[in-house]
C-alpha positions in Angstrom: -4.3 -24.4 -1.6 -3.3 -24.3 -5.2 -3.1 -20.7 -6.2 -3.1 -21.5 -9.8 -6.7 -22.6 -9.5 -7.6 -19.1 -8.4 -6.4 -17.5 -11.6 -8.7 -16.4 -14.4 -8.8 -19.0 -17.1 -7.3 -16.7 -19.8 -4.4 -15.9 -17.4 -3.6 -19.6 -17.0 -3.0 -19.8 -20.7 -1.3 -16.4 -21.1 2.1 -16.4 -22.8 3.8 -13.3 -21.3 5.5 -10.7 -23.5 9.2 -11.6 -23.9 11.5 -8.5 -23.8 14.9 -8.2 -25.3 16.2 -8.1 -21.7 14.5 -11.4 -21.0 16.1 -13.1 -23.9 19.6 -11.8 -23.2 20.6 -11.1 -19.6 24.4 -10.9 -19.8 26.8 -8.0 -20.5 27.8 -7.1 -24.1 29.7 -4.3 -25.8 27.2 -3.7 -28.6 23.4 -3.8 -28.1 21.4 -3.9 -31.3 18.5 -6.0 -30.1 15.9 -3.6 -28.5 15.6 -0.8 -31.1 17.0 1.7 -28.5 18.8 5.0 -29.3 22.5 4.1 -29.2 23.6 7.7 -29.0 22.4 8.2 -25.4 20.0 10.6 -23.8 19.7 14.5 -23.9 20.4 14.5 -20.1 23.3 14.4 -17.8 22.7 10.7 -17.2 21.8 8.2 -20.0 18.5 6.4 -19.9 18.6 5.2 -23.4 18.6 1.5 -22.4 15.6 -0.4 -21.2 15.6 -1.2 -17.4 15.8 -4.6 -15.8 12.2 -5.8 -16.2 12.4 -7.7 -12.9 14.4 -5.1 -10.9 16.7 -7.7 -9.5 19.2 -5.3 -7.9 16.5 -3.4 -6.1 14.8 -6.5 -4.9 18.2 -7.8 -3.7 18.7 -4.6 -1.6 15.1 -4.9 -0.2 15.7 -8.6 0.6 18.7 -7.6 2.8 16.5 -5.2 4.8 13.3 -7.1 5.0 14.5 -10.7 4.9 12.2 -11.6 2.0 13.7 -13.7 -0.9 13.7 -12.0 -4.3 11.4 -14.7 -5.7 8.7 -13.6 -3.1 8.9 -9.9 -4.0 7.1 -7.9 -6.7 7.7 -4.2 -7.4 5.0 -2.1 -8.9 4.3 1.5 -10.0 3.1 2.3 -6.5 1.1 -0.3 -4.5 -1.8 0.7 -6.8 -0.3 -1.3 -9.6 -0.1 -4.4 -7.5 -3.7 -4.0 -6.4 -4.9 -3.6 -10.1 -2.9 -6.6 -11.2 -4.4 -8.8 -8.5 -7.8 -7.9 -9.9 -6.7 -8.6 -13.5 -5.1 -11.9 -12.7 -7.5 -13.4 -10.2 -11.0 -11.9 -10.7 -13.3 -12.8 -13.6 -15.1 -9.6 -14.6 -18.9 -9.7 -14.0 -18.6 -13.0 -12.1 -16.2 -12.8 -9.1 -16.3 -10.5 -6.1 -14.0 -9.2 -3.4 -14.6 -8.0 0.1 -13.5 -4.6 1.5 -13.9 -3.4 5.0 -14.9 0.3 5.2 -13.7 2.8 6.3 -10.6 1.9 4.3 -8.3 2.8 1.5 -10.4 3.8 -1.5 -8.3 2.3 -4.3 -9.6 -1.2 -3.6 -13.1 -0.2 -4.7 -11.9 1.9 -7.6 -9.8 -0.9 -9.0 -12.7 -3.3 -8.6 -15.0 -0.9 -10.5 -12.4 -0.4 -13.3 -12.1 -4.2 -13.6 -15.9 -4.8 -13.4 -15.6 -6.9 -10.2 -18.3 -6.8 -7.6 -17.4 -5.1 -4.3 -18.9 -6.5 -1.1 -18.6 -4.1 1.9 -18.5 -5.3 5.4 -18.1 -2.3 7.7 -15.7 -2.4 10.5 -17.1 -2.5 14.0 -17.5 0.8 16.0 -14.0 0.1 17.5 -12.6 -0.1 13.9 -12.0 -3.8 14.2 -13.1 -6.7 11.9 -16.6 -8.0 11.9 -15.7 -11.6 11.5 -19.3 -12.8 11.4 -20.2 -10.3 8.7 -17.2 -11.2 6.6 -18.1 -14.9 6.9 -21.6 -14.2 5.7 -20.4 -12.1 2.7 -18.1 -14.9 1.4 -19.4 -17.2 -1.4 -17.8 -19.4 -4.0 -17.0 -16.4 -6.2 -15.2 -14.4 -3.5 -11.6 -14.2 -4.7 -10.0 -11.6 -2.3 -10.4 -9.9 1.0 -8.5 -6.5 1.5 -7.4 -5.7 5.0 -5.6 -2.4 5.6 -3.5 -2.6 8.8 -2.7 0.0 10.2 -6.0 1.1 8.7 -6.5 4.3 6.6 -8.2 6.6 7.6 -8.7 5.3 11.2 -5.0 4.7 12.0 -5.4 1.6 14.2 -3.9 -1.8 13.7 -6.3 -4.7 13.1 -6.2 -7.4 15.8 -3.6 -9.9 14.6 -5.5 -13.0 15.6 -8.6 -11.9 13.7 -6.5 -11.6 10.5 -5.0 -15.0 11.2 -8.5 -16.4 11.5 -9.4 -15.2 8.0 -6.1 -16.4 6.6 -6.7 -19.9 8.0 -10.4 -20.2 6.8 -10.7 -18.2 3.6 -9.9 -20.0 0.4 -9.0 -17.0 -1.6 -6.3 -14.3 -1.4 -6.0 -12.2 1.8 -4.3 -8.9 0.9 -2.9 -7.1 3.9 -2.0 -3.5 3.1 0.8 -2.5 5.4 1.5 0.9 3.9 1.9 2.3 7.5 3.5 -0.6 9.2 6.8 1.3 9.9 5.0 3.4 12.4 3.2 0.6 14.2 3.9 -1.4 17.3 2.4 -4.5 15.6 4.9 -6.4 13.5 4.5 -7.1 9.8 3.0 -10.3 8.5 6.1 -10.9 6.4 7.2 -13.7 8.8 4.0 -15.6 8.0 4.6 -15.8 4.3 5.8 -19.4 4.6 2.7 -20.4 6.6 -0.1 -19.2 4.3 -0.3 -19.9 0.6 -3.0 -17.2 0.2 -1.2 -14.3 1.9 -0.3 -11.1 0.0 1.4 -8.2 1.8 1.5 -4.7 0.3 4.1 -2.2 1.4 5.3 1.1 0.0 8.2 3.5 -0.4 5.7 6.5 -0.3 5.4 6.9 3.5 8.3 6.2 5.9 10.8 6.1 3.1 9.8 9.6 1.8 9.7 8.5 -1.9 6.1 9.2 -2.8 7.2 11.0 -5.9 9.0 7.9 -7.3 5.8 5.7 -7.2 7.4 2.5 -6.0 5.3 -0.2 -4.2 6.1 -3.6 -2.9 4.1 -6.8 -2.8 5.3 -9.9 -0.9 3.7 -13.2 -1.5 4.3 -17.0 -2.0 6.2 -17.7 -5.2 3.1 -18.8 -7.3 1.4 -15.5 -6.7 4.6 -13.5 -7.6 5.0 -15.5 -10.7 1.5 -14.7 -11.8 2.0 -11.0 -11.1 5.2 -11.0 -13.1 3.4 -12.7 -16.0 0.6 -10.0 -16.3 2.6 -6.9 -15.5 3.8 -4.5 -18.2 7.3 -5.5 -19.4 9.2 -2.5 -18.0 6.9 -1.3 -15.2 9.6 0.3 -13.1 11.7 2.8 -14.9 15.5 3.0 -14.6 15.6 6.4 -12.8 13.3 5.0 -10.1 15.4 1.8 -9.7 18.6 3.9 -9.4 17.1 6.3 -6.8 15.6 3.5 -4.8 18.9 1.7 -4.6 20.5 4.9 -3.3 17.7 5.4 -0.7 18.0 1.8 0.5 21.5 2.6 1.7 20.1 5.1 4.2 18.0 2.9 6.5 19.4 4.8 9.6 18.0 8.1 8.3 14.6 6.5 7.7 14.5 5.0 11.2 15.3 8.3 12.7 12.4 9.9 10.9 10.1 7.1 12.0 11.0 7.7 15.7 10.5 11.4 15.4 7.2 11.0 13.6 5.9 8.7 16.3 7.0 11.2 19.0 5.3 14.1 17.1 2.2 11.9 16.7 1.9 11.4 20.4 2.6 15.0 21.3 0.1 16.3 18.7 -2.5 13.9 19.9 -2.1 15.1 23.4 -2.2 18.8 22.4 -5.3 18.3 20.3 -7.2 16.7 23.1 -6.8 19.9 25.1 -8.7 22.0 22.5 -12.4 22.6 23.3 -13.4 21.9 19.7 -11.9 18.4 19.7 -14.2 15.6 20.8 -12.0 12.5 20.2 -8.5 11.8 19.1 -8.4 8.1 18.0 -5.3 6.0 18.9 -3.0 5.7 15.8 -0.3 3.3 14.7 0.2 5.3 11.5 1.8 8.7 10.5 -1.6 10.4 10.8 -4.4 10.8 13.3 -8.1 10.7 13.0 -9.7 13.5 15.0 -13.5 14.1 15.7 -14.3 17.8 16.0 -17.5 19.8 16.6 -17.7 21.1 13.0 -15.5 19.2 10.6 -16.4 21.2 7.5 -16.0 24.6 9.1 -12.7 23.6 10.7 -11.4 22.2 7.4 -12.4 25.3 5.4 -10.8 27.6 8.0 -7.5 25.7 7.7 -7.6 25.8 3.9 -8.0 29.6 4.1 -4.7 29.6 6.0 -3.0 27.4 3.5 -3.0 24.4 5.9 -4.3 21.3 4.1 -5.7 18.2 5.9 -8.3 15.7 4.8 -12.0 16.0 5.6 -13.2 12.4 6.3 -16.6 13.4 7.8 -18.6 11.8 5.0 -16.8 8.4 5.3 -18.5 5.5 7.0 -17.9 5.5 10.8 -15.9 8.7 10.5 -18.7 11.2 10.8 -17.4 14.6 12.0 -13.8 13.5 11.6 -10.6 15.1 10.1 -7.5 13.1 9.2 -4.3 15.0 10.0 -0.9 13.8 8.7 2.0 14.2 11.2 4.2 16.9 9.8 7.5 18.4 11.0 7.5 20.0 14.5 7.2 23.4 12.9 4.3 22.3 10.7 2.5 20.7 13.7 3.0 23.8 15.8 1.6 26.0 13.0 -1.5 23.8 12.9 -2.0 23.9 16.6 -1.5 27.6 16.9 -4.2 28.3 14.4 -6.6 25.7 15.8 -6.4 27.5 19.1 -7.7 30.7 17.5 -10.9 29.0 16.2 
């Protein structure tokens, strides 16, 4: 598959913006090329110089942890930026379409609507797995991308790996696997398959297991042609210097992150078991994420009662296949206990 043939025609001919840091990459004593403020910043730390537009130091640190070469890595202002850029680079507005698999992460549809790209919905099966026949029927010559969230949000389950591989092998567009919650899953990442599939794009994030949601830093891993296109269409300095500096510090603390992951998984299992003992709870769905989907007798009443106590969860009862369900993030032991103690009073 030639990824370049999937690009929009105007992107094929696009000459990307050339920054001052693209034209000169070395070290100098006097920088008078980028119209920066040479006096510094009114802060304890100076941010008066533009950041590395390709974030090479951060990508190098990520490469050492995940085993992905720098040239196969893209960093965005959250995974949402990578999602939006995929639409802008590969989908012709008013002509092309993408497939999403509800219930799933809502930004795929929002980005499609912003970019005037048709969304084709193929609902998951009742067991929250892929409807392969439905997906095959929805594909036509203008289908550019299929978004698969695994572990899935809001259901929490991992998608059967062989089903994803079937789509990768037979679909002649991009298969975007959103692995935002992969750190909590038993199923391994698809990163090791990057060399096998020219159409594979993997999304990951620093917002979940890494505890850096406030920094807004997302990752996309893909074959070199896809990464080159994303770098061509992204804003010149899409990741600010403060975020790059803090991410580098965080990447030194893999041990702490792994400890949090283990504790979160233990708390997830304990909370799931405790919830199943409550009369109001009908089902606690198995989860590979840092949240659980729970079906209760009266989702709206339960949600509102929790809000009144200052306990905030997500009411997913109006989402396809999630009728009567609440999504509960796994908190600290103290937070989970507070939730349980109040639910017992309802």
